[in-house]
C-alpha positions in Angstrom: -66.2 51.9 -50.6 -64.6 53.9 -47.8 -61.1 53.4 -49.4 -62.3 54.7 -52.8 -64.1 57.7 -51.3 -60.9 58.6 -49.3 -58.9 58.3 -52.5 -61.3 60.5 -54.4 -61.3 63.2 -51.7 -57.5 63.2 -51.5 -57.2 63.5 -55.2 -59.7 66.4 -55.3 -57.8 68.3 -52.6 -54.5 67.9 -54.5 -56.1 68.9 -57.7 -57.7 72.0 -56.1 -54.3 72.9 -54.7 -52.6 72.4 -58.1 -55.3 74.6 -59.8 -54.7 77.2 -57.2 -51.0 77.1 -57.9 -51.6 77.6 -61.6 -53.9 80.6 -61.0 -51.3 82.1 -58.7 -48.5 81.7 -61.2 -50.6 83.1 -64.0 -51.4 86.3 -62.1 -47.9 86.7 -60.5 -45.2 89.2 -61.3 -41.6 88.0 -61.5 -40.7 89.4 -58.1 -43.9 88.0 -56.4 -43.9 84.5 -57.9 -43.3 82.6 -54.6 -45.9 84.6 -52.7 -48.6 84.1 -55.4 -47.7 80.4 -55.6 -48.2 80.0 -51.9 -51.4 82.0 -51.8 -52.8 80.1 -54.8 -52.1 76.7 -53.4 -53.4 77.7 -50.0 -56.6 79.1 -51.5 -57.2 75.9 -53.5 -56.6 73.8 -50.4 -59.0 75.9 -48.4 -61.7 75.7 -51.1 -61.4 71.9 -51.2 -61.7 71.7 -47.4 -64.8 73.9 -47.5 -66.4 71.6 -50.0 -65.6 68.5 -47.9 -67.1 70.1 -44.9 -70.3 71.0 -46.8 -70.4 67.4 -48.0 -70.3 66.1 -44.4 -73.1 68.6 -43.4 -75.3 67.5 -46.3 -74.5 63.8 -45.9 -77.5 62.9 -43.8 -80.2 64.6 -45.7 -78.8 64.6 -49.2 -79.4 61.8 -51.7 -79.5 61.2 -55.5 -83.3 61.5 -55.3 -83.0 64.9 -53.6 -80.5 66.1 -56.1 -82.9 65.1 -59.0 -85.7 66.9 -57.3 -83.6 70.0 -56.8 -82.4 70.0 -60.4 -85.9 69.5 -61.8 -87.3 72.3 -59.5 -84.6 74.7 -60.6 -85.2 73.9 -64.3 -88.9 74.5 -64.1 -88.4 77.6 -62.0 -86.1 79.1 -64.6 -88.6 78.3 -67.4 -91.4 79.9 -65.4 -89.2 82.9 -64.6 -88.2 83.3 -68.2 -91.9 83.3 -69.2 -92.9 85.8 -66.6 -89.9 88.1 -67.5 -90.9 88.0 -71.2 -94.5 88.8 -70.4 -93.5 91.8 -68.1 -91.0 93.0 -70.7 -93.7 92.9 -73.4 -96.1 94.9 -71.2 -93.5 97.5 -70.4 -92.5 97.9 -74.0 -96.1 98.5 -75.1 -96.7 101.1 -72.4 -95.0 104.4 -71.5 -93.6 103.0 -68.3 -89.9 102.5 -68.5 -87.6 101.1 -65.8 -84.0 102.1 -65.2 -81.3 99.4 -65.7 -80.8 99.1 -61.9 -84.5 98.6 -61.3 -84.8 96.2 -64.1 -82.0 94.1 -62.7 -83.6 94.0 -59.3 -87.0 93.0 -60.8 -85.4 90.2 -62.8 -83.5 88.9 -59.8 -86.8 88.8 -57.7 -88.7 87.1 -60.5 -86.1 84.4 -61.1 -85.4 83.7 -57.4 -89.1 83.5 -56.5 -89.9 81.2 -59.4 -86.9 79.0 -58.7 -87.9 78.7 -55.0 -91.5 77.9 -55.6 -90.6 75.5 -58.5 -88.3 73.6 -56.2 -90.8 73.5 -53.3 -93.7 72.3 -55.5 -91.5 69.6 -57.1 -90.4 68.4 -53.7 -94.0 68.2 -52.4 -95.2 66.4 -55.6 -92.1 64.2 -55.9 -94.1 61.0 -55.5 -96.3 61.9 -58.5 -93.5 62.6 -61.0 -92.8 59.7 -63.3 -90.9 59.2 -66.5 -93.9 58.5 -68.7 -95.1 58.1 -72.3 -98.8 58.3 -73.1 -100.8 55.7 -71.2 -97.6 54.0 -70.0 -95.4 54.2 -66.9 -91.9 52.8 -66.7 -91.4 50.6 -63.6 -88.4 48.5 -62.5 -88.9 44.8 -63.4 -87.0 43.5 -60.4 -88.9 43.6 -57.0 -87.5 46.3 -54.7 -87.2 46.0 -50.9 -89.7 48.3 -49.2 -88.5 51.0 -46.8 -89.4 50.8 -43.1 -91.2 53.7 -41.5 -90.6 54.0 -37.7 -93.5 54.6 -35.4 -93.0 56.7 -32.3 -93.8 53.8 -30.0 -90.8 51.7 -31.3 -88.4 54.5 -30.4 -89.0 53.8 -26.7 -87.6 50.3 -27.1 -83.7 50.1 -27.0 -83.9 46.8 -28.9 -84.3 48.9 -32.0 -80.6 49.8 -31.8 -79.5 46.2 -31.9 -81.9 45.5 -34.7 -80.6 48.4 -36.7 -77.0 47.5 -36.0 -77.6 44.0 -37.4 -77.5 45.3 -41.0 -80.9 44.0 -42.0 -82.4 47.5 -42.3 -79.4 49.5 -43.8 -80.6 52.3 -46.2 -84.3 51.5 -45.5 -85.2 53.2 -42.3 -87.3 56.4 -42.6 -88.3 58.6 -39.6 -91.0 61.2 -39.9 -89.7 64.6 -39.0 -93.0 65.5 -37.2 -92.4 62.6 -34.7 -89.0 64.0 -33.8 -90.5 67.5 -33.3 -93.2 66.0 -31.1 -90.6 64.2 -29.0 -88.6 67.4 -28.6 -91.6 69.3 -27.4 -92.6 66.5 -25.0 -89.1 66.2 -23.5 -89.3 69.9 -22.5 -93.0 70.8 -22.0 -94.8 67.6 -21.1 -96.6 67.9 -17.7 -96.1 64.2 -16.8 -92.6 63.4 -15.7 -92.9 59.9 -17.2 -93.7 61.3 -20.6 -90.7 63.6 -20.5 -88.4 60.7 -19.5 -89.8 58.5 -22.3 -89.4 61.3 -24.9 -85.8 61.9 -23.8 -85.1 58.2 -24.0 -86.6 58.1 -27.6 -84.3 61.1 -28.6 -81.3 59.2 -27.3 -82.3 56.2 -29.4 -82.6 58.4 -32.5 -79.1 59.9 -31.8 -77.7 56.4 -31.5 -79.4 55.4 -34.8 -77.8 58.4 -36.5 -74.4 57.4 -35.2 -74.6 54.0 -36.9 -72.2 54.4 -39.9 -73.9 52.0 -42.3 -77.6 52.5 -41.4 -78.1 55.9 -43.2 -81.2 56.9 -41.3 -83.4 59.2 -43.5 -86.0 61.7 -42.5 -89.2 62.7 -44.3 -90.9 66.1 -44.1 -94.2 64.9 -45.6 -97.1 65.7 -43.3 -100.9 65.6 -43.5 -102.2 68.5 -41.4 -105.8 67.7 -42.2 -105.5 64.3 -40.4 -105.6 64.7 -36.6 -105.3 61.0 -35.7 -101.6 60.0 -35.4 -102.3 56.4 -36.4 -104.2 57.5 -39.5 -101.5 60.0 -40.3 -98.7 57.4 -40.1 -100.7 54.9 -42.1 -101.3 57.6 -44.8 -97.6 58.4 -44.8 -96.7 54.7 -45.2 -99.1 54.4 -48.2 -97.7 57.6 -49.6 -94.1 56.4 -49.4 -95.0 52.7 -50.2 -93.3 51.6 -47.0 -93.9 49.2 -44.1 -94.4 50.3 -40.5 -92.2 49.2 -37.6 -94.1 49.6 -34.3 -94.3 48.4 -30.7 -98.0 49.1 -30.3 -100.2 46.0 -31.0 -103.3 48.2 -31.6 -101.7 49.8 -34.6 -101.4 46.5 -36.4 -105.1 46.0 -36.7 -105.8 49.6 -37.8 -103.1 49.7 -40.4 -104.0 46.3 -41.8 -107.4 47.7 -42.9 -105.6 50.3 -45.0 -103.5 47.6 -46.7 -100.2 48.6 -45.0 -97.9 45.9 -43.6 -97.0 46.5 -40.0 -94.0 44.8 -38.3 -94.4 44.4 -34.6 -91.0 44.4 -32.7 -92.5 42.3 -30.0 -93.5 39.6 -32.4 -90.1 39.8 -34.1 -88.4 39.4 -30.7 -90.5 36.4 -29.9 -89.8 34.8 -33.2 -86.0 35.1 -32.6 -86.1 33.7 -29.0 -84.3 30.4 -28.6 -86.7 27.4 -28.5 -86.8 25.2 -25.4 -87.4 21.5 -26.0 -89.4 19.3 -23.7 -87.3 17.3 -21.3 -84.4 19.8 -21.3 -82.9 20.9 -18.0 -82.6 24.5 -17.0 -81.7 26.5 -13.9 -84.2 29.2 -12.8 -84.5 31.6 -9.8 -88.0 31.4 -8.2 -89.2 34.9 -7.6 -92.8 34.6 -6.6 -95.8 32.2 -6.0 -97.8 31.0 -9.0 -101.6 31.0 -9.4 -101.9 27.3 -8.5 -100.8 25.7 -5.2 -97.1 24.8 -4.9 -96.3 26.6 -8.1 -93.4 29.0 -8.3 -92.7 31.5 -11.0 -89.4 32.7 -12.4 -88.2 34.6 -15.4 -85.5 34.2 -18.0 -83.2 37.0 -19.0 -85.4 37.8 -22.0 -88.5 38.1 -19.9 -90.0 34.7 -20.6 -92.2 33.4 -17.7 -91.3 30.0 -16.3 -93.9 28.3 -14.2 -92.3 25.6 -11.9 -94.4 22.9 -10.3 -93.1 22.3 -6.8 -91.2 25.6 -6.8 -93.3 27.4 -4.2 -91.0 26.2 -1.4 -87.9 27.8 -3.0 -88.9 31.5 -3.3 -85.7 33.5 -3.7 -83.6 30.4 -4.5 -82.1 29.2 -7.8 -83.1 25.6 -8.5 -82.7 23.0 -11.3 -85.8 22.2 -13.3 -86.9 20.0 -16.2 -89.1 21.4 -19.0 -92.5 19.9 -19.4 -94.0 22.0 -22.2 -93.8 25.4 -23.9 -97.0 27.4 -24.5 -97.2 30.2 -27.0 -99.4 33.1 -26.2 -100.2 36.5 -27.8 -97.8 38.2 -25.4 -94.9 35.7 -25.8 -94.1 32.2 -24.5 -94.6 30.4 -21.2 -92.5 27.5 -20.1 -93.8 24.9 -17.6 -91.3 22.9 -15.6 -90.9 20.5 -12.7 -88.6 21.2 -9.8 -85.7 18.7 -9.5 -84.0 19.8 -6.3 -82.0 17.2 -4.4 -84.0 15.4 -1.7 -87.3 15.8 -3.5 -89.1 12.8 -4.9 -91.3 12.6 -7.9 -94.4 12.6 -5.7 -93.2 15.8 -4.0 -92.9 17.5 -7.3 -96.1 16.4 -9.0 -99.0 15.8 -6.6 -102.4 14.7 -7.7 -105.2 17.3 -7.5 -106.7 15.7 -4.4 -103.5 15.9 -2.5 -103.4 19.7 -3.0 -106.4 20.3 -0.8 -106.9 19.7 2.9 -110.5 19.7 4.2 -111.6 21.2 0.9 -109.2 24.1 1.1 -106.1 24.4 -1.2 -102.7 24.3 0.3 -101.0 27.7 -0.2 -97.5 26.5 0.6 -96.2 23.0 1.4 -92.7 24.0 2.5 -91.7 26.3 5.3 
């Protein structure tokens, strides 16, 4: 695809330069042929370069759907302008009021420009309601289409979104509401809380990195619902309007959006689903970072944040020890792994003590090792 586009652009530049040369030759005198030839080719080349620059500027926001909306809006705007112009002309002809040719040209220009603008704006706002229809029927594609993914503001705080977007699973399907970007820009500059400003700036950095991904094609939507003040309800309404799913990092939004019939993808649940499974009986090395809730228990963490509870690990705070997996427990916040410590010099009885041995005079032993 990149090779074909490069070929098309190069051919267009050469064609523009050739047409410029032809125009220069046709308007040249015998003694100024070379000068007109140079100026014509240079003008054609500059015109082609200008169009390529405009293409790059409009690359992020432009699409075939946007071009169709613009064309339809201009078409209906011209029809409306023609109707208004005919009406005004009929009124002026039947009255004694006459306009000069200059004034008539100005009035016609104002009418057509105004109608074209309002026609395009109205078509853009009602783009979801325009269908190719026949009476009582609507043409729909027979093949199922993949739904777009609407980004929630909470997921922009998570840098894992960049890795997920770079995987290629969401290419051409990510939509970001424009009002969320504007809120983040305001929060990064005017928020009273320093933490809110830092979080907003981090979200803007994530957006910039998403825009830099060449194959992602991040899209923006300007559709808003000013009458809805609740941000969750506004996002849910937008998802229903666009027929899209929501990607979020806020668990509370899952329940609220489910009532509206919108599918919500939680990035934490997705991350937990992709975590490597740990089998019972496997050996692993873990650094004990703190004491557990039960006596003689130590707690460590894997690189992905999974909590590892180690029986017999309380005596090795700050040390990295070898353990054996007993079981894996799945919770709403992730997974917990339970292990036994297998340090050299420790017997099986030192690792797993009965419940009676964990108490002395009725009081639990806080730490066995010094």
